[in-house]
N, C-alpha and C positions, 0 to 999 in steps of 0.2 A: 740944889738938889735936883736930880734927874728923875723924871717920871718913867716908871717901867710898865705902865698900864697900856692897854690897847686903846688906840684912839677911837672915838665914836664913829668915824667914817669906816674904818676897817671892821669894827664890830657890826655895823649895819650890813656891809657887804657879806660878811661871814653868815649872818642870820638869813639873808636872802638866798645865798648859795645852799645852805642846809635845808631851807624850806623847799626850794626847787628840787633838790635831790630826793627829799622825802616824798614830795608830790609825784614825781616821776616813778619812783619805786611803787608807791601805792597804786597808781594808775595801771602799771604793767602787771601787777599782781591781782588786781580786782577785775579788770576788764573781761577776762574769759568767763567770769560768772554771769555776765550780763549780755553776752552775745547770743545770737540765735543758735540753737542746737544743730548739730550736723545731721543731715538727712541720710539715711541708709536705705538700701533696697531690702524690703522685707522678703523673706523666703517662704515659699509655699511647699506644702507636702501634698502630693497628688497620688491618686490611684487610677491606673489606666487599664481598660479592658479593650483588647484588640480582637475584632471579629472580622474575618474575611470570608466572602462567599464567591469564589471564582474570580469574577472581574470587578467586584466591588469591595471596598474596604471601609470598615466602620471603627471609629475610635471613640470610646466613652471615657472622658476625663473628669474625675471627681476631685474637687478641691477639698481635701480632708482637713487641712489646717492652714490658716493664713492669719498672721497676727495683726493685720491692719485692714482698713477699708480704703481702697483706691477707687477714684471715680473711673468710669468706663473710658473716658478720654485719656487717662494716664497709662493705660495698658494696651499693648499691641500683641497680637499673636503672629508668630513667624512660623510658617509651614515649609519644611524642606521637602519638595516634591520633585522627584527625578533629579535633574541637574539645576533646577531653579528654586527660588524662594517666592512664596506668596505672603504678603503682609496684610493684616487687617487690624484696624483699631477697634476695640470692643464697643466703642460708641456706635459703630456701624451696625451692631447687633440690636441696638435699642430702636424703637420700643417693642418690636415684634420678636426679637431674639433669634433671628435667622437671616443669613445672607448667603449668596452664591459667588464663587470665585472661579477663575481659570476657565472661562467660557462654559460654566455649568458643570465642570467636572468635580468641583469641591463644594460641599454645603456644610456650613457651620451653624449649629443651633446652641442656644444657651438656655438653661432652665435653673431657676426661674429667670425670666427676662428682667434684669435689674440694671440700674445705672451704675452699679458698683462691681468691682472685682473683690470678692470676699469669700470667706469660708462657707462651704455648703453648695457652691455652684457646681453645675454639671454642664460640660460641653460635649456635644455629640458632633463628630466630624465624619462626614461620609465623602468618599472619594473614589473615582474610577482608577486612580493611580495610587500605588503604595506610598506612604509617607515615610521619610527617614527620621525626621525629628519634628517635635512641636515645642516651640519656645515661647513662654510668656515673658514679655519685656516691660519693665518699668520705664516709661518714656522720660520721667524726670531725671533719672540717672543713666539711662540707656543701658541698664544692667539687667541681667536675667533674674526673673522671679522664680522660674522653674523651667527645667529642660527635660523633655520626655524623649528619650531615644528609643526608636522602634526597630 
């Protein structure tokens, strides 16, 4: 009489193969739920008032809405002045909330002087040269938080 059953060795190999296939499927399906969330650059809504008096220019920028709190060291302001750019990290504005750039031709003040970029901040930029744009940059992603074209 011939046995038509599966031998124990083949059965063991089949069980191991099925177990490995199920474990691999489970791992690939479940892993995305436990990985770190992707970081995105939050976008700000600003209100800008441009005041110029002959040879001086003043720009008041109010952060109306910002859905996050970034530390001052994570945010940079890029000013397009003439044919060049001036860059300043917001950390440079702390603790006094004021700094001078471009040999004294640009002054930036922040109210209140906080260690964060958040909703409700006011930036006052005074310049002897007209600005073309003001860009707030998230340094973690190098992406624009807000761009003000003037």
